[in-house]
N, C-alpha and C positions, 0 to 999 in steps of 0.2 A: 420341148416337143419331142415326141417319139416318131421314129420313122414309120411306124404302123399307122400314123395319122396322115401320112402323105396320100394324095389321090393319084390315080393313074395319069391324070393330065398335068401333074406337077413336074414331070420329067419325061424325056424321050425313052422308049423301051431299051435303047442301047445301055442306059445307065442302071437298069434294074439289077443286073448281077452284082454291081458294086454295092448297091443299097442292101440287097439281100444277104451279102456276105457278113453283114454286121449283126444279124439277128434283130431282135426288137430292142432298140436302145434309145436312150435320151441323148439328144444332140450335144449339148454342152458337156455332159458327162463323158461322152465318147471322145470329143475333141480334147478334153483334159487328160483322159486316160492315155490316149495315144501320145500326148506331149510327154508323158512320163516314160512310156515303154518303147516308143520307136527309137529314141536316141540309144537306148540300151541294145536294141537290135543292131543298129549301125555299128556300135562299139564292138559287138561280138563278131563282126565280119573279119575273117583273117585278112591281114594286110595283103597277102599274095592273091587274094580273090577279088579285091576291090576293082581291079581293071581286067578281070576275067570275064569271058563270055563262054557259054556252054556249047555254042554252035556258030559256025561262020555266018555272018550277016545279022547276028543278034546283037542287041545292045550289051555293053559291059554292065557290071553291077553299078559302077559309078554313074553311068548314063541313065540307068533306071532310077537311081536315087535322085539325080538332078531333075529328071522328068517328073517325079513326084513333087518336088519343090516348085517347078515351073507351073505345073498344072494347078496346084493349090493357089498360086498367085493369080492365075487367070480366073479361076472360079471365085476367088475372093473379090476380085474386081467386078465380076458379073453380079455377085450378090450385092455389092455396094450400089451399083447402078440400078438394079431392080428395086432394092430397098428404098432408094430415093425417088422411086416412081418414074425413072427414065424409061420411056417407051421406045427408044431407038433400038432397032434390032442389032444385035452384036454378031460379028462374024465368028466363025470357028477359028481354030489355029492349027497349023501344021506341026504336029508333035515330032515328026521325023526331022523337020528343018530345025526346030528348037533344039533337039538333041545334037544335031550336027554343029550348030552354032554355040552350044553350051560350054565347050571346052572342058567337059566333065573329066577328061583324063588328067587334068591338072589339079583336080580337087583331091584333098585327103579327107580322112574320116572326121577329123576335128572340124574342118570347114563345113562339111556336110551336116554335122550335128549342130553346129552353131547357126547355120542358115535355117535348118529345120526348126530349131527352137524359136528363132526370131519370127519366121513366117507363121508358125502355129500359134504363138502368143498373139500375133496380130489378128489371126483368124478368130481366136477366142475373144479378144477384145471387141472385134467387130460384131460377132454374133451375140455376145452378152448384152449388147445395147438394143438388139432387135426385139420388139414386142411380138406377141403372138400374131397380131394383125400384120405386122411387117413381114414375118416369116411366111405368110400366105401370099404375099405379093408375087406377081408373075411377070416375067419379061421374056424376050425372045433371044435366044443364042443358038448359033448354028442352025438357023431356020426351024427351031423347035421351042415350044413353051417350056419354061423352067421356073420353078418357084425358088424363092430365097432359101427356104428350109431345105429343099432338095439339093441345092448347091452345097450346103454344109454337110449333109449326109454323103453326098458324092465325094467330097474331099476325104472323108473318113474311109469310105468304101474303096475308093481308088487306091489309097495308101495300103489298105489291108490286102487288096487284090495283088498289088505288085510285091508286097512283102511275102505273100504266099508263093508267088512265082519265084522270087529269089530263094526262098527256102527249098522249094521242090526241084528247081532246075539248076541253080547255081551252087547251092550249099549241100547237096545231097550226099556228098562223099563222106 
């Protein structure tokens, strides 16, 4: 499925920038491409920048990377619930609390890469088994409708969004 096939009602407008940052792409292809290239991006981060922040009160690079991991886990869980036709509305999550509790400053690049690969392979395995009909299923999360397919594209777009921020604000030197 391509993200151009998503309908407006498949996701809250908040997520549109994430989806748009991808261009018009096929979901499984993008999930797999990012599995190959995002670990290389993490590897390229200078060691002295991993725990760096560009401004007081902003997350460190490690915190941003762990945030990407945590968010994919949450969205993967939502996709599974909606794919299995669970109609229970799911709550949002407090990303700032997750970051505080993540202990991201104890993570090194190798651990970030290993965790990323494990999580993304799991996301791919999950989405590979979803039929076109399953991808169209919708549930409620954070008080908004969201389709299974949109969750997959949001995982990809969220990662790209934060990679772009890391490049522009943390690695600009």
